[in-house]
C-alpha positions in Angstrom: 26.7 -58.6 -86.0 28.0 -62.1 -84.5 30.2 -62.3 -87.8 30.8 -58.1 -88.3 35.1 -58.3 -87.4 36.2 -55.3 -86.5 35.2 -51.8 -85.2 34.0 -50.3 -88.9 31.9 -53.0 -89.3 30.1 -54.1 -85.8 29.4 -50.6 -85.6 27.9 -50.6 -89.1 26.1 -53.7 -88.1 24.5 -52.4 -84.6 23.5 -49.1 -87.3 21.5 -51.3 -89.3 20.1 -53.2 -86.3 19.0 -49.6 -84.9 17.5 -48.9 -88.3 15.4 -52.1 -89.1 14.2 -51.9 -85.3 13.2 -48.1 -85.4 9.0 -48.7 -85.4 6.2 -49.4 -83.6 4.7 -52.8 -85.1 4.4 -54.8 -82.1 4.0 -57.6 -84.7 7.1 -57.2 -86.2 9.0 -56.8 -82.5 6.9 -60.1 -81.7 9.1 -61.7 -84.7 12.4 -60.0 -84.0 12.1 -60.8 -80.5 10.9 -64.6 -81.7 14.2 -64.7 -83.8 16.3 -63.9 -81.1 17.1 -60.0 -81.8 17.3 -59.6 -78.2 19.6 -62.6 -77.3 22.1 -61.5 -79.9 22.0 -57.7 -78.6 22.8 -59.0 -75.5 25.6 -60.9 -76.1 27.2 -58.3 -78.6 26.7 -56.0 -75.4 28.6 -58.1 -72.6 31.3 -58.2 -75.1 31.9 -54.6 -75.8 33.3 -51.6 -73.4 33.2 -49.0 -76.2 30.6 -46.1 -75.4 29.5 -46.1 -78.9 28.8 -49.5 -79.1 26.9 -48.9 -75.6 24.5 -46.1 -76.4 23.4 -48.0 -79.8 23.0 -51.8 -78.5 21.1 -49.9 -75.5 18.8 -48.4 -78.1 18.1 -50.9 -80.4 17.3 -53.3 -77.1 15.0 -50.4 -76.5 13.4 -50.8 -79.7 12.9 -54.5 -80.1 11.4 -54.7 -76.5 8.2 -52.1 -78.0 6.8 -55.9 -78.5 3.4 -57.4 -76.8 4.0 -58.0 -73.0 3.3 -62.1 -73.7 6.2 -61.8 -75.9 8.2 -59.4 -73.9 8.3 -62.5 -71.0 9.0 -65.1 -73.0 12.6 -63.0 -73.9 13.1 -62.1 -70.3 12.6 -65.4 -69.1 15.5 -66.7 -71.9 17.9 -63.2 -71.7 16.5 -61.6 -68.7 19.2 -63.0 -65.8 22.2 -61.6 -68.3 21.3 -58.8 -69.8 18.8 -57.4 -66.5 22.8 -57.5 -64.5 24.4 -55.9 -67.3 22.3 -53.1 -67.7 22.3 -52.2 -63.8 26.2 -52.0 -64.3 25.8 -49.9 -67.6 23.1 -47.5 -65.5 24.9 -47.2 -62.9 28.0 -46.4 -65.1 26.2 -43.6 -66.7 25.3 -41.7 -63.4 29.0 -41.7 -62.1 30.3 -39.6 -65.7 32.1 -42.5 -66.6 30.1 -43.2 -70.0 30.1 -41.4 -73.1 26.2 -40.2 -74.2 25.4 -41.1 -70.2 21.7 -39.4 -70.6 20.9 -41.5 -73.6 22.0 -44.4 -72.9 20.1 -43.7 -69.3 16.3 -43.3 -70.7 16.8 -45.9 -73.3 18.0 -48.2 -70.0 15.5 -47.5 -68.2 13.0 -47.8 -71.2 13.6 -51.6 -71.2 13.3 -52.2 -67.1 10.3 -50.0 -68.0 8.9 -52.5 -70.5 9.8 -55.8 -68.2 7.9 -54.2 -65.4 4.7 -53.6 -67.5 3.9 -57.4 -67.6 2.5 -58.7 -64.1 4.5 -62.0 -64.1 8.0 -60.6 -64.4 7.5 -57.7 -61.2 8.6 -59.9 -59.0 11.5 -61.8 -60.7 12.9 -58.1 -61.6 12.7 -56.6 -58.3 14.7 -60.0 -57.1 17.2 -58.9 -59.6 20.3 -57.5 -57.1 21.1 -54.0 -57.9 17.2 -53.2 -59.4 15.9 -51.4 -56.0 19.3 -49.4 -55.4 18.5 -48.3 -58.7 15.6 -47.0 -57.9 16.2 -45.8 -54.9 19.2 -43.7 -56.7 15.7 -41.5 -58.6 16.1 -38.9 -56.2 20.0 -38.8 -55.9 21.6 -39.1 -59.5 21.9 -35.9 -61.2 18.5 -37.4 -63.8 16.8 -35.4 -66.7 13.1 -35.0 -66.1 12.4 -37.6 -68.8 14.6 -40.2 -67.3 13.4 -39.8 -63.6 9.5 -40.4 -64.9 10.8 -43.2 -66.6 12.3 -44.4 -63.2 8.9 -43.2 -61.0 6.8 -45.6 -63.8 9.3 -48.5 -62.7 9.0 -48.1 -58.9 5.0 -47.8 -59.7 4.9 -50.7 -61.4 6.7 -52.6 -59.4 5.0 -51.4 -56.1 1.5 -52.9 -57.5 2.6 -56.2 -57.2 1.7 -57.3 -53.8 5.3 -59.8 -53.3 6.9 -56.7 -53.9 5.4 -54.4 -51.3 6.8 -55.8 -48.0 10.6 -55.6 -50.4 10.0 -52.1 -51.5 9.1 -51.0 -47.9 12.6 -52.2 -46.1 14.6 -51.8 -48.9 17.0 -48.8 -47.7 16.3 -45.4 -48.5 13.8 -46.4 -51.4 10.4 -45.0 -49.4 12.6 -42.1 -48.6 13.5 -41.0 -52.4 9.9 -41.8 -53.2 8.8 -39.1 -50.7 11.6 -36.8 -52.0 10.5 -36.7 -55.8 6.6 -36.5 -54.3 7.9 -33.4 -52.3 10.2 -31.8 -54.0 10.0 -32.7 -58.2 8.8 -30.5 -60.2 7.6 -32.9 -62.8 3.9 -33.4 -62.4 4.6 -37.0 -63.4 7.1 -37.8 -61.0 4.8 -37.2 -58.5 2.0 -38.7 -60.1 4.1 -42.0 -59.8 5.3 -41.8 -56.7 1.8 -41.0 -55.0 0.5 -44.1 -56.7 3.8 -46.1 -55.8 2.5 -45.1 -51.8 -0.8 -45.6 -52.3 0.2 -49.3 -53.5 2.9 -49.9 -50.9 0.1 -48.5 -48.3 -2.5 -51.4 -49.4 -0.5 -53.9 -48.3 -1.3 -55.0 -44.5 1.7 -56.1 -43.5 3.0 -51.9 -44.7 0.1 -50.2 -42.9 1.4 -49.8 -39.5 5.5 -48.7 -40.3 4.2 -46.5 -42.7 1.7 -44.5 -40.2 4.7 -44.3 -37.9 6.6 -41.9 -40.3 5.3 -38.0 -39.8 7.3 -37.3 -43.2 5.0 -40.2 -45.4 1.8 -38.8 -44.0 2.8 -35.1 -44.4 3.6 -35.9 -47.9 0.1 -37.4 -48.5 -1.2 -34.8 -47.1 0.2 -32.1 -48.7 -0.3 -34.1 -52.6 -3.8 -34.7 -51.5 -4.2 -31.1 -51.3 -2.2 -29.1 -53.2 -1.0 -31.4 -55.8 -2.8 -30.0 -59.0 -3.4 -32.9 -60.7 -6.0 -34.8 -60.3 -4.7 -38.6 -60.5 -1.9 -37.9 -58.1 -4.1 -35.9 -54.9 -6.5 -39.3 -55.6 -3.6 -41.4 -55.3 -2.7 -39.6 -52.1 -5.7 -39.9 -51.0 -6.2 -43.4 -51.8 -2.9 -43.8 -49.3 -4.0 -42.6 -46.6 -7.4 -44.7 -46.7 -5.2 -47.6 -47.4 -3.2 -46.6 -44.0 -6.5 -46.2 -42.5 -7.7 -49.6 -42.9 -5.6 -50.9 -40.2 -6.8 -50.8 -36.4 -3.6 -50.0 -34.5 -3.7 -46.8 -37.5 -6.5 -45.2 -36.7 -5.6 -43.0 -33.3 -2.1 -42.1 -34.9 -4.2 -41.1 -38.2 -6.8 -39.1 -36.3 -4.3 -36.9 -33.6 -1.6 -36.9 -35.8 -0.9 -32.8 -36.6 -3.7 -31.6 -34.0 -5.7 -33.3 -36.5 -3.9 -32.3 -39.7 -5.1 -36.0 -41.9 -8.5 -34.8 -40.4 -8.1 -31.4 -42.5 -7.1 -33.1 -45.6 -9.8 -35.3 -46.2 -12.4 -33.0 -44.6 -11.1 -30.2 -47.8 -10.6 -32.9 -50.0 -14.7 -34.0 -49.5 -15.8 -30.3 -49.9 -13.5 -28.9 -52.4 -12.1 -31.5 -54.6 -13.2 -31.2 -57.8 -12.7 -35.2 -59.1 -15.2 -37.2 -57.8 -12.7 -40.2 -57.6 -10.8 -37.5 -54.8 -13.8 -37.3 -53.0 -14.8 -40.7 -52.8 -11.3 -41.6 -51.1 -11.6 -38.9 -48.5 -15.3 -39.8 -48.0 -13.7 -43.7 -47.9 -10.4 -42.7 -45.6 -12.9 -41.2 -43.5 -15.2 -44.5 -43.2 -12.2 -46.3 -42.3 -11.1 -43.8 -39.5 -14.8 -43.7 -37.4 -14.2 -46.4 -34.5 -14.8 -45.9 -30.6 -11.7 -44.5 -30.2 -11.7 -41.8 -33.0 -15.4 -40.4 -33.0 -15.1 -37.9 -30.8 -11.7 -36.3 -32.3 -14.2 -36.7 -35.5 -17.5 -35.7 -34.4 -15.8 -32.5 -32.5 -13.4 -31.5 -35.5 -14.0 -28.1 -36.7 -16.3 -28.7 -39.5 -16.4 -32.0 -40.7 -19.4 -33.3 -40.0 -21.6 -30.4 -41.1 -19.3 -31.4 -44.4 -20.4 -34.8 -44.5 -23.4 -33.8 -44.0 -23.9 -31.9 -46.8 -21.6 -34.2 -49.3 -24.3 -37.0 -48.4 -27.3 -35.1 -49.9 -25.9 -32.7 -52.1 -22.9 -34.5 -54.2 -23.6 -34.8 -57.3 -22.0 -38.1 -57.0 -23.7 -41.1 -55.6 -21.1 -42.7 -54.2 -19.7 -40.0 -52.6 -23.0 -39.8 -50.8 -23.4 -43.1 -49.8 -19.4 -43.2 -47.8 -20.6 -39.6 -46.4 -23.2 -41.1 -45.1 -21.5 -44.2 -43.8 -18.9 -41.8 -42.4 -21.6 -40.3 -40.2 -23.2 -43.1 -39.0 -20.1 -45.4 -37.6 -19.1 -41.6 -36.3 -22.8 -41.9 -34.6 -22.4 -45.4 -33.7 -19.7 -44.6 -30.9 -20.8 -41.3 -29.8 -22.1 -41.0 -26.5 -24.1 -38.6 -24.6 -21.4 -37.2 -22.5 -19.1 -36.0 -25.7 -19.0 -32.9 -26.3 -19.5 -33.2 -29.6 -22.6 -35.5 -29.2 -25.3 -32.9 -30.4 -23.5 -31.8 -33.3 -23.0 -35.9 -35.2 -27.3 -35.6 -34.1 -27.7 -32.6 -36.3 -25.5 -34.3 -38.9 -27.6 -37.5 -38.6 -30.5 -35.1 -38.9 -29.5 -33.1 -42.0 -28.1 -36.1 -44.0 -31.3 -38.3 -43.2 -32.8 -36.0 -45.7 -30.8 -37.6 -48.9 -31.5 -40.0 -51.1 -29.1 -42.2 -50.1 -29.3 -42.0 -46.3 -30.3 -46.3 -45.4 -28.8 -46.6 -42.1 -28.9 -43.5 -40.6 -32.8 -44.8 -39.1 -30.8 -47.6 -37.7 -28.5 -45.8 -36.1 -31.7 -43.4 -34.4 -32.6 -46.6 -32.9 -29.4 -47.7 -31.1 -28.7 -44.6 -29.7 -32.2 -43.9 -28.3 -32.1 -47.5 -26.9 -29.5 -45.4 -24.1 -32.0 -44.3 -21.4 -29.3 -41.7 -21.3 -29.5 -40.1 -24.6 -33.8 -40.1 -24.9 -34.3 -37.0 -23.6 -31.3 -34.8 -25.4 -32.3 -36.9 -29.1 -36.3 -35.7 -28.6 -35.4 -31.9 -27.8 -32.9 -31.9 -30.6 -34.6 -29.6 -33.2 -35.7 -31.5 -36.4 -34.9 -34.8 -35.1 -38.2 -36.1 -34.1 -40.0 -34.4 -37.8 -37.4 -36.7 -39.4 -38.0 -40.2 -37.5 -41.8 -39.3 -38.4 -41.0 -38.6 -42.4 -38.6 -41.7 -42.3 -41.2 -43.6 -40.6 -44.2 -42.9 -43.0 -42.9 -42.3 -46.3 -42.6 -45.3 -48.2 -41.5 -43.5 -51.5 -37.9 -42.6 -50.3 -37.4 -45.0 -47.1 -37.3 -48.9 -47.3 -39.3 -50.5 -44.9 -36.3 -51.8 -43.1 -35.3 -48.1 -42.4 -38.8 -47.0 -41.6 -39.3 -49.9 -38.8 -36.1 -48.8 -37.7 -37.9 -45.3 -37.6 -40.9 -46.2 -35.5 -38.6 -48.2 -32.7 -36.6 -45.2 -32.6 -39.5 -43.4 -32.3 -40.7 -46.3 -29.7 -37.8 -46.2 -27.3 -38.0 -42.3 -27.1 -41.3 -42.6 -25.6 -40.0 -44.5 -23.1 -38.5 -41.7 -21.7 -41.4 -40.0 -18.9 -40.1 -36.4 -20.3 -40.1 -37.1 -23.8 -44.2 -38.0 -24.1 -45.2 -34.8 -23.5 -43.4 -33.5 -25.8 -43.9 -36.1 -28.2 -47.4 -35.6 -28.3 -48.1 -33.9 -31.7 -50.1 -34.6 -34.0 -46.4 -35.1 -36.2 -45.5 -37.9 -33.9 -49.3 -39.4 -33.5 -50.1 -39.2 -37.2 -46.7 -40.8 -38.4 -48.0 -44.0 -35.2 -51.2 -43.6 -36.9 -49.7 -44.8 -40.2 -46.9 -47.1 -38.9 -49.7 -48.7 -36.6 -51.6 -49.6 -40.1 -48.6 -51.4 -41.6 -48.5 -54.5 -42.9 -44.8 -55.2 -41.5 -45.6 -56.6 -38.2 -42.9 -55.7 -36.0 -43.2 -51.6 -37.3 -47.3 -52.1 -36.6 -46.6 -53.5 -33.2 -44.0 -51.0 -32.0 -46.5 -47.9 -33.0 -49.2 -49.4 -31.1 -46.7 -50.0 -27.8 -45.5 -46.3 -29.0 -49.1 -45.1 -28.5 -49.6 -46.9 -25.3 -46.7 -45.0 -24.0 -48.0 -41.7 -24.9 -51.3 -42.4 -23.5 -49.7 -43.3 -19.6 -49.4 -39.3 -19.6 -52.9 -39.3 -18.8 -53.0 -35.4 -20.0 -52.1 -36.6 -23.5 -55.0 -38.8 -23.9 -57.4 -35.6 -24.9 -55.4 -34.7 -27.8 -54.3 -37.9 -28.7 -58.3 -39.6 -28.8 -58.9 -36.2 -31.3 -56.1 -37.2 -33.8 -57.5 -38.4 -37.2 -58.0 -42.3 -37.5 -56.2 -43.0 -34.0 -59.4 -44.1 -32.9 -59.7 -46.6 -35.4 -56.5 -47.7 -35.6 -56.3 -48.6 -32.4 -60.1 -50.4 -32.8 -58.1 -52.8 -35.9 -55.3 -53.3 -33.1 -57.8 -54.3 -30.5 -59.3 -56.9 -33.3 -56.2 -57.8 -34.5 -55.2 -59.3 -30.9 -58.7 -60.3 -30.5 -58.5 -63.0 -33.4 -55.0 -63.6 -32.1 -56.5 -64.7 -29.0 -59.3 -66.8 -30.5 -56.5 -68.7 -32.0 -54.6 -69.7 -29.5 -51.4 -68.1 -31.0 -48.2 -67.0 -28.2 -47.6 -63.6 -28.0 -44.2 -62.5 -26.2 -46.1 -58.9 -25.9 -48.9 -57.9 -23.6 -52.4 -57.3 -25.7 -52.3 -53.5 -25.3 -54.8 -52.1 -27.4 -57.8 -52.9 -25.9 -56.9 -51.4 -22.8 -55.7 -48.6 -24.7 -58.5 -48.2 -26.8 -61.0 -48.1 -23.3 -58.5 -44.9 -22.0 -58.7 -43.1 -25.1 -62.5 -43.1 -25.1 -62.6 -42.2 -21.4 -60.7 -39.3 -22.3 -63.3 -38.4 -25.1 
């Protein structure tokens, strides 16, 4: 090509080059790049203005760059500063219709840019080339065939997958609007997928999250893709974008209240109906991120949300979805108060979710809520709540020691309410406390004894308690432990209550 003089010889040389380079052998392309093929092609491209030569040289460049990422990186460092601006100018000429065979050249030029963008180390210098982001922005306004739009969106997604590019890309005039247009209107499934991937990666940057969440259109597009799109990957990317935006504390109220709860509705539907495990996991993660003091009432009150979370926390085929759904419930419940209209609904979700195999942490929420004096009576009277606490406290096969301890302490806190003591003096609760009082876990054992003492302060409870199987024996052992502790001179921060409790029960027999 260097020695070819005249149009015919130059065309012949370029044709021979295309024939030589048109293969998919990576090692051979590496050798071609190492021998300077891209350097020569770039030089010849910069020296010609003939449409046919430009088309053929762009095709040859696309071919030689089918090489390994390492060799592409070396070549970019050698000729990138010269060839990228040249390609961008040619791309604009093609889009303006001033070059023959425009579609073919656009396709090959964009593939070269794609090969560059695949190399992580090249994404920052590539994005910094003047005109590159503008070329990407034109994807939504230029007349391109579907393949060219897909390729350009792939370049966009690759560049967005670089931390140092994310703020620059968000701030570039019109770029996000182009992504949203492709995501909303493009008939190509692949183009929408890469648009969703770009939004997801841009939203992963903390500096981008607040300005992105302020955009009604952006949130609307994410909601639409998350629910309507037929592509599993696109829905997952859109849900991940919402999950990323929900990570910022300043966005949580905005996302929860946007469009009268349309984001919550989208996450709920994705969690309940999406067949893709990853999409359901992202939806549960987004709800977990959204849950906080400021949003708990809106989330707890949203129609069907708590019921969906509770069901998925027990029955979803993915353990990860179960865990994340349960975590979302516990975060919402931790911020709910008895004065909220959704309090009973949240309690029901906790009770239902506590039956799942990945329900660790729910007992701790019950314990925290039971410490609130205003919550105790409502909790004790909530259907099934006491029974679930009793089951957690006494079932070492399904509950960790920490959960069993928390359940026992929750029962203790509930017995501190005078109005609960008659209600709680039944065989299920008494048996749970008896079993907990024999535990090797000291705190659990002491909590159970203290709870029994609280129940016994209600005189009418004592006959029932004295007839409970094993209760007198359990209290007698507690008396012995206290006696041995006293003989040993051990200091005890709690009063020694086992002996007076035993005496009161014996008197009631």
